[in-house]
N, C-alpha and C positions, 0 to 999 in steps of 0.2 A: 769570300764569294765562291760558290760551288763551281766545279769544273764544267757543269752543264749550263752556265750562264750564257744566254743567247746574245748578250751585248759584248762578249769578250772577243777581241780580235784573234784570228788564228795565229799559231806560232809561225815565225819566219824560219826559212830554211837556212842552211849554213851560208849560202851566198847572200842572204839578206833579203831575197825576193819572197813574196808571199806565195802560198801554194797555188798551183795553176788552176785557173777557172774560178777562183774564189774572190777576185777583186770586186766585180760588179755587185754580187749579192751582199757582201760585207759593207760595201759603200752604202747600199740602200739601208741596211740595218743600222749603220752608224748614223745616217741622217735621221732615221726614225728615233734613235736614242737621243740625239741632240734635240729633236722636237719635244720628246717627253721631258727632258731636263728643263728646257725652256718653259714648257707648260707648267712644270712643278714650281719654277721660280715665280711665274705669273700668279699661280694659285696661292703660293705662300704670301706674296705681296698683297693679294686680295684679302687674305685672312688678316694680315697685319692692319691694313687700312680699315677693314671691317671691325676689328677689335677696338680701334680708336673711336669709331662711331657707334660701337655697340652700347645698347642701353644698360647692359649688365656690367659695365666697367666699374672700377673702384669708386669713382666719384658718383656715379649713378646709383650704385648700391647704397652709398651713404645717403643719397637723396631719398631712396626708397625707404630706408630705415627711418629717416627724419619724417617722411610722410606718414609713417605708421605711428608716430608719436602724437598723443593728445594730452594737453595739459588741462586737468579738470578745473572747473570754475568753482568759485565760492570757498576755496581752501583758505583757512585762517591759521595763524600760528597756534591758537588755542585748540582747534580741532586736530591739527597735526600732532600737537603735544600729547593729546589723549591717545592717538593711535600708536605713538612711540612709547607711551607710558613714561615719558620724561617731562617733568615740569619746566616751565620757563620762569626764571627768577623775576621778581617784581622790578628789580633794578635793570633788567636787560634792556638794551637799546637796539633799534633797527631790527626787530624780529620779522622774519620773512618765512613763508612756508609755501610749498607747492606739492602737487601730486601728479606724477607722470604716468599715463596709461599707455601700454603697448600690448601687442598680441601675445607676448611671451610672459611678461611679469610687470607689475606696477612698482613704482619707486616713490617713496615719501621723503621729502626734504624739509629740514628745519634749520635755520641759522639765526644767530643773534650775537650781540657783543656784550662783554662785561669788562669791568676793570680787572687788573691783574689779581687783586686780592679777592674780588668777587668770583672770578673764574676758579681760583684755587679752592675756595670754599665749596663751589658747585661741584667740582670734580672729586672732592673728598666725599661728598654725599653720593656720588655716582662713580665709584672706582671701576677700572677696567677689569675684565675677566681674568687676565693674567697680569700684564703690566703695560704701562705706556711705552710705546716704541717711537723711535725717531728715524725718519727716512735717511738713508745713506746718500741719496741724491734726489733731485727733482725730476719728475717725468715730464721733461720739456716737450715731448712729442705727443702727450695726451691731448686728444681733441676735446673741445668744449662739449659737454654732454648733459650735465645736471645743474650745477650751481651757476653755470653761465646764464641760466634762465633769470637769475637775479642780477646779472651783470658782474658776477664775482668770478675770480679765478677758481679752477678746480683745485681742491685741496691736495690732490696728488702731484700737482705741478709746483708745490711749495716745499721748501726745505728748511730755511732759516726760521727758527722759532716755532717749528711744527712738531707735534707729537700726535699719535693716534692709537686707537685700540678698540676692542669690542666691549661695550657696556651692556650688561644684562639686567635691565630694570626689574626690581622685585626679587632678584635671586640672592639668597644669603651668601655672604662672603665665605669662601672655602677655608676650611681649617686643615691642619696637618693630619688630623685623624681621618679625614675623608679619603675615600679611594681615589687613586689618580684618575681613573676613567670618569668618575663622577665630577672631579674637580675641573677637568678640562673639556668634558663632553658638552657640546652645545646643542645636541639634538632635542632635548626637552626644555630648552630655554629660549626665550625670546631676546635675542641680542641685536644691537644696532651698532653701526659704525659711527664712531665719534672722532672728529679731527679737531685739534685745538691749536689755533694759530695765534701766537703773540705777535701781532702785526705792527704794534708800536710799543714803546717802553711802558705805556700806560694802559693799553687796552688789548683784549684778547677776543678773537672771534671763535665761536663754537659752530662747527658744521656737524649736522647729524643726518645720516642717511639710512634708510631701511628699505628692504624689498618685500613685496607682498604678492601673493598669488592673485591673478586677475579676478576682480569681482569680490574679493574677500571682504574688503572694508566698504560699507555703504558710504557713498560719497555724498557730500552736501549737494543739494539741488541748486541750479543757477539762481533760483529765486530766493535763496537763503537770505534772511535779513542781516546776517553778519557781514562785515566788510571783508573784502578780498585781501589776503595776506601779501 
C-alpha cells in the first residue's frame, strides 16, 4: 500500500499519542473507510446471491444447450447407415439411429447388437485406422448427451469389455510402403467413431457416431414413409 494512502492512520509519537489536532479528522476518515468496507461486503454478497439466481449459471447453460438441440424426425437405421457409409449386418438386432441438429454441428448416431462371432467378422470387414484401443478408465462424470437418446449409457462411461477406434469406410488399408503422413492423416478421409462393447459373454453392442456440418446431409422429411429408427 503506498505512503499516500488516505485510509492509513498517522504514525504515533514516542509517547504513544497521536499527532496533535489529527484525532477528529482521522476518526471521520476511519468511519468512512469502515462504511466502504461494509458496502463492499454487501455488494459482494449481492453478487454471490445474484450468481445463484443468474440465468447463466452452469445448470442453466446446460439447459440452454439442451434447448438448442433438435432431434430430426424420420431417421431410420438404413438412412443413417448410408450417411455413415457403414452397412448393418442382416443378423443385427435392436438397430437404432438418430440425428441430432445443433447450431454448431450435427451428430449422426447408429447402434445395434451382434453375437460375439458376428461382431468379430463385422470388425474385420471394417478395421480401425490405426488399432483398437481400450479405455484405461471409465468417464464416470460424462453427462448423458448422445446415446442416452436411446436409453443407453454413453460408451465413454464404459470400461470393461470396451474397445474403440476410428473407422474410415472405403479407405484402403495402409501398407508399409505408404508415407507416414498419408497413413495416419485423416484430413482427406471420412472417418467415424466406433465403440465396441462386449456387454455379455454372448453379445456385443456396436456404437457408431459421426459429426456433420449443419445442413450438409439432406434429412428425411417427417412425412417419410419409412418407420422411425
